[in-house]
C-alpha positions in Angstrom: 0.0 0.0 0.0 1.4 3.4 -1.0 -0.2 6.4 0.8 0.4 10.1 0.5 -0.9 13.1 2.4 -4.1 14.5 0.9 -5.4 16.9 3.5 -5.7 17.8 7.2 -9.2 18.0 8.6 -10.0 20.8 11.0 -13.2 21.0 13.1 -14.5 24.5 13.3 -17.2 25.9 15.6 -17.5 29.3 14.1 -17.0 29.1 10.3 -16.9 32.9 9.8 -14.1 33.3 12.2 -12.2 30.4 10.6 -12.7 32.0 7.2 -11.5 35.4 8.5 -8.2 33.7 9.4 -7.6 31.2 6.5 -9.1 33.2 3.7 -8.8 36.9 4.8 -5.7 36.9 7.0 -3.6 34.2 5.2 -5.0 35.0 1.7 -5.8 31.3 0.9 -8.5 30.3 -1.6 -11.5 28.6 -0.1 -13.3 26.3 -2.5 -17.1 26.0 -2.6 -18.7 24.3 0.3 -20.0 20.7 0.0 -22.5 19.1 2.2 -21.7 15.5 3.0 -25.2 14.4 3.9 -24.3 10.9 5.2 -21.9 12.4 7.8 -24.0 15.6 8.5 -21.0 17.9 7.9 -20.2 20.8 5.5 -16.7 20.6 4.1 -14.7 23.6 2.9 -11.5 22.7 1.1 -8.5 25.1 1.1 -5.7 24.0 -1.4 -2.2 24.5 0.0 0.4 23.3 -2.4 -0.1 19.7 -3.3 -2.3 19.1 -0.2 -5.2 20.9 1.4 -6.9 21.9 4.6 -10.5 20.8 5.1 -12.6 23.0 7.4 -15.4 20.8 8.8 -18.6 22.4 10.0 -21.4 20.4 11.7 -24.8 20.6 10.1 -26.6 18.6 12.8 -26.2 18.3 16.6 -25.6 14.6 16.4 -22.9 14.6 13.8 -19.4 13.4 14.7 -17.9 16.9 14.2 -20.5 18.4 16.6 -19.7 15.8 19.2 -16.0 16.2 18.7 -16.2 20.0 19.3 -18.4 19.6 22.3 -15.9 17.2 23.9 -12.6 18.7 22.8 -13.3 22.0 21.2 -12.3 23.1 17.7 -9.0 22.1 16.2 -7.3 19.4 14.1 -9.7 16.5 13.7 -7.9 14.0 11.4 -5.3 13.6 8.7 -6.2 12.1 5.4 -3.9 9.8 3.4 -4.8 9.1 -0.3 -4.5 5.5 -1.5 -5.1 4.1 -5.0 -7.2 1.1 -3.8 -9.0 1.7 -0.5 -10.5 -1.8 -0.4 -7.1 -3.5 -0.7 -5.6 -1.1 1.9 -8.3 -2.0 4.4 -7.7 -5.7 3.9 -4.0 -5.2 4.4 -4.5 -3.2 7.6 -7.0 -5.8 9.0 -4.5 -8.5 8.2 -2.0 -6.7 10.4 -4.4 -6.4 13.3 -5.0 -2.6 12.8 -8.2 -1.4 14.5 -10.6 0.2 12.0 -13.5 2.6 12.5 -14.9 1.7 9.1 -14.7 -1.9 7.9 -15.8 -0.9 4.4 -15.4 2.4 2.4 -18.0 5.1 2.9 -19.1 8.1 0.8 -17.1 11.2 1.6 -16.5 14.8 0.5 -15.6 15.4 -3.2 -17.4 12.1 -4.0 -14.5 10.1 -2.7 -14.5 6.8 -1.0 -13.2 7.1 2.6 -12.6 5.0 5.7 -11.2 5.8 9.1 -8.5 4.1 11.2 -9.1 4.1 14.9 -6.7 6.5 16.9 -5.7 3.6 19.2 -3.9 2.0 16.3 -2.4 5.3 14.9 -0.7 6.6 18.1 -3.6 8.9 19.1 -4.2 10.3 15.6 -7.5 9.8 13.7 -6.4 8.7 10.2 -8.7 8.8 7.2 -8.0 6.8 4.0 -9.3 8.3 0.8 -9.6 7.0 -2.8 -10.3 9.1 -5.8 -11.1 7.7 -9.3 -9.0 9.4 -12.0 -9.2 12.6 -10.0 -13.0 12.8 -10.5 -15.6 12.8 -7.8 -17.9 9.8 -7.6 -20.2 8.0 -5.2 -19.8 4.3 -4.4 -22.4 2.3 -6.3 -25.0 0.2 -4.6 -25.5 -3.4 -5.6 -28.4 -2.5 -7.7 -26.6 0.4 -9.3 -23.6 -1.7 -10.3 -25.6 -4.4 -12.0 -25.9 -3.3 -15.6 -25.4 0.5 -16.0 -24.6 1.6 -19.5 -21.0 2.4 -20.4 -17.6 1.2 -19.3 -17.2 0.2 -15.6 -14.2 2.5 -15.5 -16.5 5.6 -15.8 -17.3 6.8 -12.3 -20.9 7.8 -11.4 -21.5 10.8 -9.1 -25.0 11.0 -7.6 -24.6 12.7 -4.3 -27.0 15.6 -3.7 -24.6 18.5 -3.3 -25.3 22.1 -2.2 -23.5 25.2 -3.5 -23.9 28.8 -2.2 -24.2 31.4 -5.0 -24.6 34.7 -3.2 -28.0 34.7 -1.6 -29.2 31.6 -3.6 -28.6 28.0 -2.6 -28.1 25.6 -5.5 -28.4 21.8 -5.1 -27.4 19.4 -7.8 -29.7 16.4 -7.8 -29.8 13.0 -9.6 -32.6 11.0 -11.3 -30.3 8.1 -12.2 -28.3 7.2 -15.3 -29.0 6.0 -18.9 -27.0 5.5 -22.0 -27.1 6.9 -25.6 -25.1 5.9 -28.6 -21.6 7.3 -28.4 -21.4 8.3 -32.0 -24.6 10.2 -31.8 -23.5 11.9 -28.6 -20.4 13.3 -30.3 -21.5 13.9 -33.9 -18.6 14.3 -36.3 -15.9 13.6 -33.6 -14.1 10.3 -34.3 -14.5 7.5 -31.8 -10.8 7.3 -31.0 -11.1 10.8 -29.6 -14.4 10.7 -27.7 -13.9 7.2 -26.2 -11.0 8.6 -24.2 -13.5 10.8 -22.4 -16.5 8.5 -22.1 -16.0 4.8 -22.7 -18.9 3.0 -24.4 -20.4 -0.4 -23.4 -20.8 -3.4 -25.8 -23.8 -1.7 -27.3 -21.8 1.5 -28.0 -23.8 3.4 -25.3 -21.9 6.0 -23.2 -23.1 6.5 -19.6 -25.0 9.7 -18.9 -26.5 11.2 -15.8 -29.9 12.9 -15.4 -29.0 15.8 -13.1 -31.7 18.3 -12.3 -30.8 21.5 -10.3 -32.7 22.9 -7.3 -32.5 26.6 -6.8 -33.7 28.1 -3.4 -34.2 31.8 -3.1 -37.4 33.8 -2.8 -39.0 30.6 -4.1 -38.0 27.0 -4.5 -37.4 26.2 -8.2 -36.5 22.9 -9.9 -34.8 23.0 -13.3 -35.7 19.8 -15.4 -36.6 16.6 -13.6 -35.0 13.6 -15.4 -36.9 10.9 -17.2 -39.2 9.9 -14.3 -40.8 6.6 -13.7 -43.1 6.0 -16.7 -40.7 4.6 -19.2 -41.8 1.2 -20.7 -39.5 -1.9 -20.4 -38.5 -1.9 -24.0 -37.3 1.7 -23.9 -35.6 1.2 -20.6 -33.6 -1.7 -22.1 -32.7 0.4 -25.2 -31.4 3.2 -23.0 -29.9 1.1 -20.3 -32.0 3.0 -17.8 -30.7 2.7 -14.2 -32.8 4.5 -11.5 -32.0 2.5 -8.3 -31.2 6.0 -7.0 -33.6 8.6 -8.4 -35.0 12.1 -8.0 -37.2 11.2 -5.0 -34.2 9.9 -3.1 -32.1 12.9 -4.2 -34.7 15.4 -3.0 -35.0 13.5 0.3 -31.2 13.7 0.7 -31.4 17.4 0.0 -34.1 17.8 2.7 -36.8 19.0 0.3 -40.2 17.4 -0.3 -42.1 17.6 -3.6 -44.7 19.7 -1.9 -42.1 22.5 -1.2 -41.3 23.1 -4.9 -43.0 26.2 -6.2 -41.7 26.3 -9.8 -40.5 23.7 -12.3 -38.7 24.9 -15.4 -38.0 23.1 -18.6 -34.9 23.8 -20.6 -36.7 21.9 -23.4 -39.3 19.0 -23.5 -37.2 15.9 -24.3 -38.1 12.8 -22.4 -34.8 12.7 -20.4 -35.4 16.2 -19.1 -39.1 16.4 -18.4 -40.3 12.8 -17.9 -40.2 13.5 -14.2 -42.7 16.4 -14.6 -45.5 13.9 -14.4 -46.2 10.6 -12.7 -48.7 7.8 -12.9 -51.3 7.9 -10.2 -52.7 4.7 -8.6 -55.8 4.9 -10.8 -53.6 5.0 -13.9 -54.0 8.7 -14.7 -50.8 10.7 -15.5 -50.7 13.7 -13.3 -48.3 16.5 -12.4 -45.6 15.2 -10.0 -45.2 18.3 -7.9 -48.6 19.2 -6.4 -48.0 22.9 -5.6 -45.8 23.8 -8.5 -46.4 25.9 -11.6 -44.6 24.5 -14.6 -42.7 26.9 -16.9 -42.1 26.0 -20.6 -41.0 28.1 -23.6 -43.9 28.8 -25.9 -42.1 27.9 -29.1 -40.8 24.7 -27.5 -44.3 23.7 -26.5 -45.5 24.1 -30.1 -42.6 22.1 -31.5 -43.2 19.3 -29.0 -46.9 19.3 -29.6 -46.5 19.0 -33.3 -43.2 17.1 -33.9 -41.7 16.1 -37.2 -40.3 12.6 -38.1 -36.9 13.4 -36.7 -38.0 14.9 -33.4 -41.0 12.7 -32.6 -39.1 10.0 -30.6 -37.7 12.6 -28.1 -41.1 14.2 -27.3 -43.4 12.0 -25.2 -46.8 13.7 -24.8 -47.6 12.1 -21.4 -44.6 13.9 -20.0 -46.0 17.4 -20.6 -49.6 17.4 -22.0 -51.1 16.6 -18.5 -49.7 19.9 -17.3 -51.9 21.9 -19.6 -54.9 19.6 -18.7 -54.3 20.2 -15.0 -54.1 24.0 -15.5 -50.6 24.3 -14.0 -48.7 25.3 -17.2 -47.2 28.7 -17.8 -45.9 29.4 -21.3 -43.2 32.1 -21.6 -41.3 33.6 -24.5 -37.6 33.4 -25.2 -35.3 34.9 -22.5 -38.0 35.1 -19.8 -37.2 36.0 -16.2 -38.5 33.2 -13.9 -37.8 34.7 -10.5 -35.3 37.1 -9.0 -31.9 36.0 -10.1 -33.1 33.3 -12.5 -33.8 33.8 -16.2 -33.9 31.8 -19.4 -31.6 32.4 -22.3 -32.3 31.0 -25.7 -29.5 29.0 -27.2 -31.3 27.1 -29.9 -29.3 24.4 -31.5 -30.4 21.2 -29.8 -34.0 22.2 -30.4 -35.2 25.4 -32.0 -36.1 27.0 -28.6 -33.6 25.2 -26.3 -32.9 27.4 -23.3 -30.0 27.5 -20.8 -30.8 28.9 -17.4 -28.8 31.9 -16.1 -28.6 32.1 -12.3 -27.2 35.3 -10.8 -26.7 36.6 -7.3 -24.3 39.1 -5.8 -22.2 39.5 -8.9 -21.7 35.7 -9.3 -23.2 33.6 -12.1 -24.0 30.0 -12.6 -25.5 28.5 -15.7 -27.5 25.3 -16.1 -26.3 24.5 -19.7 -28.6 21.5 -20.3 -27.9 20.0 -23.8 -25.8 22.9 -25.0 -22.9 21.2 -23.1 -24.5 17.8 -22.1 -21.2 16.7 -20.5 -17.8 18.3 -19.7 -16.4 16.4 -22.6 -18.4 18.7 -24.9 -16.4 21.7 -23.9 -14.7 22.2 -27.3 -17.0 24.2 -29.6 -17.1 21.6 -32.4 -18.0 18.7 -30.1 -21.7 18.9 -31.0 -24.2 16.1 -30.7 -25.7 14.5 -33.8 -29.0 14.7 -31.9 -29.0 18.5 -32.3 -31.7 19.6 -34.8 -29.8 22.8 -35.6 -26.1 21.9 -35.1 -24.7 25.1 -36.7 -26.8 27.1 -34.2 -25.2 25.1 -31.4 -21.8 25.8 -32.8 -22.5 29.6 -33.1 -23.9 29.8 -29.5 -21.0 27.9 -28.0 -18.4 30.1 -29.7 -20.0 33.2 -28.2 -20.8 31.7 -24.8 -17.4 30.0 -24.2 -15.6 33.3 -24.3 -18.1 34.9 -22.0 -18.2 32.0 -19.6 -14.4 31.9 -19.3 -13.9 35.6 -18.9 -16.7 36.0 -16.3 -16.0 32.7 -14.5 -19.5 31.3 -14.9 -20.0 28.1 -12.9 -21.5 25.6 -15.4 -23.9 22.8 -14.2 -23.8 19.8 -16.5 -27.0 17.8 -16.8 -25.7 14.6 -18.3 -22.1 14.2 -17.2 -21.9 11.0 -15.2 -19.0 11.9 -13.0 -19.1 15.7 -12.6 -21.9 18.1 -11.6 -20.4 21.5 -12.1 -17.2 23.2 -13.2 -15.5 26.3 -14.7 -14.6 26.5 -18.3 -10.9 27.0 -18.8 -8.2 26.8 -21.5 -5.3 24.3 -21.1 -2.6 24.3 -23.6 -4.8 26.4 -25.8 -7.7 23.9 -25.6 -11.0 24.3 -23.7 -11.3 22.1 -20.6 -13.5 22.0 -17.5 -12.1 22.5 -14.0 -14.3 20.5 -11.6 -15.9 22.3 -8.7 -18.6 19.8 -7.8 
């Protein structure tokens, strides 16, 4: 087993005082906060050279950090060593009689797998082992999840509901599971030897994709897209390799939000993998709106195109996903570039569909963008990496050319709806080529 220092965990009682020291006095960069729901803590990473400091703030009175501070006060809580294979490391330690807190890996911050060694075996120090996968955050799959998901097993899946503070708004990336689409169609004219380095396909040439809605909490609670939902028939589920052992209901629960709390539901467009979750099948067989108190916001032009599709677009528009909204009287049609609530507005990109919208989220001079199918994954960062599914690919290319410069210059945080391993990142240029720096 080869281990190297990853970070030092510091339990803090007063986060603002801690930030005043590490960020303001020392001038260190503090990364975006991440809630680790399983451990009931909020983690703030501070890069320091090749390692980092991790400020740990309790989010519940019964969390281990809250109990630690109550007993010992704030201070160094643990040191973390990074290993390549955490399961093998635990087996090696058990064979040597080392006492472990965790017999099996657990979900940790940054989507990593973690396990703790008991201080009694480490000379009074709480030691955490941590495993990353290719430097990309992921959550450990359950038995059901690991059965037959589309795509190569080497592609990590990140599903953890994760909060991000954007000024006065709280953004939470959610998950409605995973599915697969043909790799060639996902990357258009890009040759397979190039795209398969980014997303490896399965035996049926499907690449793994997430369905990752975004929850925005401000003056109202808003949900952007809602995955494919639970109405897909068995044949389609097999074609798309649908995997929803963990889905939107679980994700909302992990985020501490009930369906009844959602005020607004916004569609970037009306394809099945984005709005299937807008409706659900009731016990009597009727298809009804899924969120009982919500108004559903859809672009007027997109509604017309979905209601009267052509031969090419028909397969992606499933009427039971959106027609019941009008029948129930909960549909609000808006024009291009509409403002939805304070700090949230739609912006027409076109390209994927004629009225495809990205969602601009702004608060206190900071901007996040839910890019939907304009950049379905972080692998689509280069302008010419455009899907064959796009109905107007030259419009996609034109928008990406303009938007990429704007996003890089203004440091927009981009939320990716279909990336299986990454929820959000910043658009950068590395060696003259566009790339995404992961934030969540």
